[in-house]
C-alpha positions as CSV (number, residue, x, y, z in Angstrom):
1,M,-10.7,-19.8,-0.1
2,Q,-7.9,-20.0,2.4
3,Y,-8.4,-17.7,5.4
4,R,-5.7,-16.2,7.8
5,K,-6.6,-14.9,11.4
6,D,-7.0,-11.0,12.4
7,K,-5.8,-9.9,15.6
8,H,-8.9,-11.1,17.3
9,G,-9.0,-14.7,15.9
10,E,-11.9,-14.0,12.8
11,N,-11.0,-15.5,9.8
12,I,-10.6,-13.1,6.8
13,S,-9.9,-14.5,3.0
14,V,-6.4,-14.3,2.3
15,L,-7.5,-12.5,-1.1
16,G,-9.5,-9.0,-0.4
17,Y,-11.3,-7.3,-3.2
18,G,-9.8,-3.8,-3.9
19,C,-12.8,-1.4,-4.6
20,M,-10.7,1.3,-6.2
21,R,-10.8,0.2,-9.9
22,F,-14.4,-0.9,-10.6
23,T,-15.2,-0.2,-14.2
24,S,-16.5,2.9,-15.2
25,R,-18.5,4.0,-18.0
26,N,-19.5,7.5,-19.1
27,G,-18.2,8.8,-15.7
28,K,-20.0,6.4,-13.5
29,I,-19.5,3.0,-11.8
30,D,-21.1,0.2,-14.0
31,I,-22.9,-1.4,-11.3
32,D,-24.1,-4.5,-13.0
33,K,-20.8,-5.6,-14.0
34,T,-19.2,-4.8,-11.1
35,E,-22.0,-6.6,-9.1
36,T,-21.4,-9.6,-11.2
37,E,-17.3,-9.6,-10.6
38,I,-18.0,-8.9,-6.5
39,M,-20.5,-11.7,-6.7
40,E,-18.3,-14.2,-8.2
41,A,-15.5,-13.4,-5.6
42,Y,-18.2,-14.0,-2.7
43,R,-19.1,-17.2,-4.1
44,N,-15.4,-18.0,-4.3
45,G,-15.0,-17.2,-0.4
46,V,-13.8,-13.7,-0.7
47,N,-15.2,-11.8,2.6
48,Y,-12.9,-8.6,2.7
49,Y,-14.1,-5.5,0.8
50,D,-11.5,-2.6,0.8
51,T,-12.9,0.7,-0.1
52,A,-12.3,4.5,1.1
53,Y,-14.2,7.8,1.2
54,M,-11.9,9.2,-1.6
55,Y,-12.7,6.7,-4.1
56,P,-15.1,8.3,-6.3
57,G,-18.5,6.3,-6.3
58,S,-17.1,3.1,-4.6
59,E,-18.7,3.0,-1.2
60,A,-22.1,3.8,-2.5
61,A,-21.6,1.3,-5.2
62,L,-20.5,-1.5,-2.7
63,G,-23.3,-0.6,-0.2
64,L,-25.8,-1.0,-3.0
65,I,-24.5,-4.5,-4.1
66,L,-24.0,-5.8,-0.7
67,E,-27.5,-4.9,0.2
68,R,-29.3,-6.1,-2.8
69,N,-27.8,-9.3,-2.5
70,A,-28.5,-9.4,1.0
71,I,-25.0,-10.4,2.2
72,R,-23.7,-7.5,4.0
73,D,-23.5,-9.6,7.3
74,K,-21.7,-12.2,5.6
75,V,-18.4,-9.9,4.4
76,N,-16.3,-7.6,6.0
77,I,-16.5,-4.2,4.7
78,A,-12.8,-2.0,5.1
79,T,-13.2,1.5,4.5
80,K,-10.9,4.8,5.3
81,L,-11.2,8.1,7.0
82,P,-9.8,10.8,5.1
83,Q,-7.5,11.8,7.8
84,Y,-5.9,14.6,5.9
85,M,-9.6,16.5,5.7
86,I,-9.8,16.4,9.7
87,F,-9.6,19.2,12.0
88,S,-12.2,18.5,14.8
89,R,-14.2,16.0,16.5
90,K,-17.2,17.5,14.4
91,D,-15.4,16.3,11.4
92,L,-14.8,12.6,12.6
93,D,-18.4,12.5,13.0
94,N,-19.6,13.9,9.9
95,Y,-17.2,12.1,7.6
96,F,-17.9,8.4,9.5
97,S,-21.6,9.1,9.3
98,E,-21.5,9.7,5.6
99,E,-19.8,6.7,4.9
100,L,-22.1,4.5,7.0
101,S,-24.7,6.3,4.7
102,R,-23.0,5.5,1.5
103,L,-22.1,2.0,2.5
104,R,-26.0,1.1,3.9
105,T,-24.6,-0.2,7.2
106,D,-24.5,0.4,10.8
107,H,-21.2,-0.3,11.3
108,V,-17.5,-0.8,9.4
109,D,-15.7,-4.2,10.2
110,Y,-12.0,-2.6,9.6
111,Y,-11.6,1.2,9.6
112,L,-8.4,2.7,8.6
113,M,-6.8,6.4,8.9
114,H,-6.0,6.7,5.2
115,H,-2.9,7.5,3.6
116,M,-0.6,8.2,6.4
117,T,2.9,9.5,5.6
118,D,4.2,10.7,8.7
119,F,3.6,10.7,12.6
120,V,2.6,14.2,12.9
121,Q,-0.4,13.2,11.0
122,W,-1.4,10.8,13.7
123,E,-0.2,13.3,16.2
124,K,-2.9,15.8,15.0
125,L,-5.5,13.1,15.2
126,K,-4.8,12.3,18.8
127,K,-5.0,16.2,19.7
128,I,-8.6,16.5,17.8
129,G,-9.4,13.2,20.0
130,I,-9.2,10.5,17.6
131,E,-8.5,7.6,20.6
132,E,-11.7,8.7,22.8
133,W,-13.6,8.6,19.5
134,I,-12.2,5.1,18.4
135,I,-13.3,3.8,21.8
136,E,-16.8,5.5,21.7
137,K,-17.1,3.7,18.2
138,K,-15.8,0.3,19.4
139,E,-18.1,0.3,22.1
140,K,-21.0,1.3,20.0
141,G,-20.0,-1.3,17.6
142,Q,-19.8,0.9,15.0
143,I,-16.0,0.0,14.2
144,R,-14.6,-3.6,14.7
145,N,-11.1,-2.9,14.1
146,I,-9.0,-0.1,13.9
147,G,-6.1,0.7,11.4
148,F,-4.2,2.8,9.2
149,S,-3.0,2.8,5.5
150,Y,0.6,3.8,5.0
151,H,3.1,5.5,2.3
152,G,6.4,6.4,3.8
153,N,9.4,4.8,5.0
154,S,9.8,2.0,7.2
155,E,10.9,3.9,10.4
156,M,8.1,6.3,10.5
157,F,5.6,3.4,10.0
158,I,7.4,1.6,12.8
159,K,7.1,4.7,15.1
160,I,3.0,5.0,14.2
161,L,2.7,1.3,14.6
162,E,4.3,1.2,18.3
163,D,2.4,4.1,19.3
164,Y,-0.9,2.6,19.6
165,D,-3.0,-0.5,20.1
166,W,-3.8,-1.0,16.2
167,D,-5.9,-3.9,15.4
168,F,-4.3,-4.0,11.7
169,A,-2.4,-1.8,9.3
170,Q,-1.8,-1.6,5.4
171,I,1.0,-1.3,3.3
172,Q,2.1,-1.1,-0.5
173,Y,4.6,-4.3,-0.7
174,N,5.6,-6.6,-3.6
175,Y,9.0,-8.2,-4.6
176,L,10.5,-4.6,-5.8
177,D,9.0,-3.0,-2.6
178,E,10.7,-5.4,-0.1
179,N,13.5,-2.8,0.9
180,T,11.2,0.5,0.4
181,Q,8.4,2.0,1.9
182,A,7.3,0.1,5.1
183,G,9.1,-2.8,3.6
184,R,9.8,-6.0,5.3
185,K,11.2,-4.4,8.3
186,G,7.9,-3.0,8.7
187,L,6.0,-6.4,7.9
188,D,8.3,-8.2,10.4
189,R,7.9,-5.6,13.0
190,A,4.2,-5.7,12.7
191,G,4.2,-9.6,13.1
192,E,6.2,-9.3,16.3
193,L,3.7,-7.1,17.5
194,G,1.0,-9.2,16.4
195,I,-0.8,-7.1,14.2
196,P,-2.2,-8.4,10.9
197,I,-1.0,-6.5,7.6
198,I,-3.1,-5.7,4.5
199,I,-1.1,-5.6,1.3
200,M,-2.1,-3.4,-1.4
201,E,-0.3,-2.8,-4.6
202,P,0.9,-6.5,-4.7
203,L,1.7,-6.1,-8.3
204,R,2.3,-2.2,-8.5
205,G,-1.3,-1.7,-10.2
206,G,-0.1,-4.1,-12.7
207,K,3.2,-2.8,-13.6
208,L,4.8,-6.2,-12.5
209,V,2.8,-8.0,-15.3
210,N,2.6,-5.5,-17.9
211,M,5.7,-3.5,-17.8
212,L,8.0,-6.4,-17.4
213,P,11.2,-6.2,-19.3
214,E,11.2,-9.0,-22.2
215,K,14.2,-11.0,-20.5
216,A,11.9,-11.1,-17.3
217,K,8.7,-12.3,-19.4
218,E,11.1,-14.9,-21.0
219,L,12.2,-16.1,-17.5
220,I,8.5,-16.4,-16.4
221,K,7.4,-18.1,-19.5
222,N,10.1,-20.7,-19.7
223,N,9.9,-21.7,-15.8
224,K,8.6,-25.3,-15.2
225,R,5.9,-23.8,-13.0
226,G,3.9,-22.7,-15.4
227,Y,2.6,-19.6,-13.5
228,S,2.0,-16.2,-15.1
229,A,3.8,-13.0,-13.7
230,A,0.8,-11.9,-11.6
231,E,0.9,-15.4,-10.0
232,W,4.4,-15.4,-9.3
233,G,3.8,-11.8,-7.7
234,F,0.9,-13.0,-5.6
235,R,2.6,-16.3,-4.6
236,W,5.6,-14.7,-3.2
237,L,3.4,-12.6,-0.9
238,F,1.2,-15.6,0.2
239,N,4.2,-17.4,0.6
240,Q,4.9,-15.0,4.0
241,K,3.5,-15.6,7.3
242,N,2.9,-11.9,8.3
243,V,1.3,-11.1,5.3
244,T,-2.7,-11.7,6.1
245,V,-4.7,-10.3,3.3
246,I,-3.5,-9.3,-0.3
247,L,-5.8,-6.8,-2.1
248,S,-6.4,-6.8,-5.7
249,G,-8.4,-4.3,-7.5
250,M,-10.0,-6.8,-9.5
251,N,-12.2,-5.8,-12.8
252,S,-12.9,-8.7,-14.7
253,L,-14.7,-12.3,-14.3
254,D,-11.3,-13.8,-15.4
255,M,-9.2,-11.8,-13.0
256,V,-11.7,-12.7,-10.3
257,K,-11.6,-16.1,-11.2
258,E,-7.8,-16.4,-11.7
259,N,-7.0,-14.6,-8.2
260,C,-9.1,-16.8,-6.3
261,R,-7.7,-20.0,-7.5
262,I,-4.0,-18.7,-6.8
263,A,-5.5,-17.7,-3.2
264,D,-6.9,-21.5,-2.8
265,T,-3.6,-22.9,-3.6
266,S,-0.7,-20.9,-2.2
267,Q,0.6,-21.6,1.2
268,I,3.0,-20.2,3.8
269,D,6.7,-21.3,3.3
270,S,5.8,-23.2,-0.3
271,F,8.7,-21.4,-2.1
272,T,11.8,-23.6,-3.1
273,K,15.3,-22.3,-3.6
274,E,14.7,-22.1,-7.5
275,D,11.6,-19.9,-6.9
276,F,13.3,-17.6,-4.8
277,E,16.0,-17.5,-7.7
278,L,13.5,-16.8,-10.2
279,I,12.2,-13.7,-8.2
280,E,15.9,-12.6,-8.0
281,D,16.3,-12.8,-11.5
282,I,13.2,-11.1,-12.5
283,I,14.4,-8.3,-10.0
284,K,17.8,-8.2,-12.0
285,E,16.1,-7.7,-15.2
286,I,14.1,-4.7,-13.7
287,K,17.0,-3.2,-12.3
288,A,19.0,-3.4,-15.3
289,K,17.3,-0.1,-16.6
290,E,18.1,1.4,-13.2
291,K,20.3,4.6,-12.8
292,V,21.8,3.8,-9.3
293,G,22.7,0.6,-7.9
294,C,20.9,1.3,-4.8
295,T,19.8,-1.6,-2.5
296,G,18.0,0.0,-0.1
297,C,20.3,-1.2,2.6
298,R,20.1,2.4,4.5
299,Y,23.9,2.0,5.7
300,C,24.0,5.9,4.5
301,M,21.7,6.4,6.9
302,P,21.0,8.8,8.6
303,C,22.4,11.5,6.6
304,V,23.2,14.5,8.8
305,K,21.0,17.0,6.7
306,G,18.2,14.5,7.2
307,I,17.7,13.7,3.3
308,D,16.3,10.5,2.9
309,I,18.8,8.9,0.5
310,P,17.5,5.4,-0.4
311,G,13.9,6.8,-0.9
312,T,15.3,9.5,-3.6
313,F,17.4,6.8,-5.4
314,N,14.5,4.2,-5.4
315,A,12.0,6.8,-6.8
316,Y,14.6,8.2,-9.2
317,N,15.2,4.2,-10.7
318,R,11.5,3.8,-10.7
319,M,11.4,6.6,-13.4
320,Y,13.2,4.3,-15.5
321,T,12.0,0.9,-14.4
322,E,8.4,2.1,-14.9
323,S,7.8,5.7,-16.1
324,K,8.7,9.2,-15.1
325,H,5.3,9.8,-13.8
326,D,5.5,6.9,-11.5
327,G,8.8,7.3,-10.0
328,R,8.3,11.2,-9.5
329,F,4.4,10.2,-7.7
330,Q,6.5,7.5,-5.8
331,Y,9.0,10.2,-4.4
332,A,5.7,12.6,-3.7
333,Q,4.2,10.0,-1.8
334,A,6.9,8.3,0.0
335,V,9.4,11.0,0.6
336,A,8.3,14.3,0.0
337,L,5.0,14.0,2.1
338,R,6.8,14.1,5.3
339,K,6.8,17.1,7.7
340,D,10.4,17.2,8.2
341,V,11.4,16.1,4.8
342,T,15.1,17.7,3.4
343,F,15.4,17.7,-0.1
344,A,18.7,16.5,-1.8
345,T,19.7,20.2,-2.6
346,A,20.1,20.8,1.1
347,C,23.4,18.0,0.9
348,I,26.7,19.9,2.0
349,K,28.9,17.1,0.4
350,C,30.3,15.7,3.4
351,G,30.8,12.7,2.2
352,K,29.9,10.6,5.1
353,C,26.9,8.4,3.3
354,E,29.8,7.2,0.7
355,Q,32.1,6.0,3.6
356,H,29.5,3.4,4.4
357,C,28.0,2.5,1.1
358,P,28.5,-1.6,0.1
359,Q,27.8,-0.5,-3.4
360,S,30.3,2.4,-3.7
361,I,28.0,4.6,-5.1
362,P,28.9,8.4,-5.8
363,I,26.0,9.5,-3.6
364,R,26.7,13.2,-3.7
365,E,26.8,13.1,-7.5
366,K,23.8,10.9,-8.0
367,L,21.8,12.9,-5.6
368,V,21.9,15.9,-7.7
369,E,21.0,13.9,-10.8
370,A,17.9,12.4,-8.8
371,D,16.9,15.7,-7.3
372,K,16.7,17.4,-10.8
373,A,15.0,14.6,-12.3
374,L,12.4,14.2,-9.5
375,R,11.7,17.9,-8.9
376,P,11.1,19.7,-12.2
377,L,9.1,22.8,-11.7
378,P,5.6,21.4,-12.3
379,Y,6.3,18.7,-9.7
380,R,8.0,21.1,-7.1
381,I,4.8,23.1,-7.5
382,G,2.6,20.0,-7.2
383,I,4.7,19.0,-4.0
384,N,4.2,22.1,-2.6
385,L,0.6,22.3,-2.7
386,A,0.0,18.7,-1.6
387,R,2.2,19.3,1.5
388,T,0.2,22.2,2.4
389,F,-2.9,20.2,2.2
390,L,-1.8,17.2,3.3
391,L,0.1,18.1,6.3
392,R,-2.0,21.2,7.2
393,K,-3.0,22.0,11.1
394,K,-6.2,23.4,10.0
């Protein structure tokens, strides 16, 4: 296993174990199977295990497995505070204490504010006293590194990133999300600030393996490297110096062994011109199904009404490159769950965006299409409920 440094010079494995997708049977995590897989990863050098308060049964399962194999102090636990459920200093203490109990430990190595989408969430936590709370927990040795996980656009990510002395951050990032969510812009800014980045959804939940167009699969099959679709996705990430850890939700021994092999043999800046060209060809095949030829360049921004045009089009396209649900979920997560979001229905047809679009997209027309597809009545109701819950002040 290869290792990269965290902010304080400690070695963390380039492959992290994502603990959200443990195998369940009859509604309960299969502890014996999960233990076999976790211990295989441990023997192969994986020392970073990522869970969260909101992953059903995950913290308790991980804590039990680490305890009965006596390896708690030989690995790093990363878990997450459900910041959207925090309204007082007492809440901070209660949730954190419960997590320590579940994990059977007296400290968390990497602690994250879970699922940040807007700066307003961080502001709310600051008013509650999160900064003083973090100092206290660090001084007591109960938290060793503090960070946040993020879904949203790059501008908001950077705003949160620059507002505090973070030890690390976690973002969704893969070769299809290079210019969406926090994106390469956010990744590079973190690199400039010396903040390690943990990658989630490196294969978009397996969709960059299982839902590739047939032509893309043929390109991979015929390439002389002999890499699988998953291996191309991982190696594209491992190639980048600002990527510290890549999380994988491994739930089979074969997957653990294969991912450990890839992590052990991937190097920074090892991609050739031909490798990058293959990735671009795969992306072209995926994008052939898109409804809007938006590249995410953001030359159309800022919109005078505050509409996130690239974010809207990215989600709209995802409805057709993956599934309608995935596109709508992406929209809700990365666009609609921001405090000051403006939906496409607010467009005043001024046309300023179209004047700057290098792709000559009829943006005004396509925004109407996208909004209608992304927000049918059930999703409008769901988005409004989610906004009420996640962005509430109390």
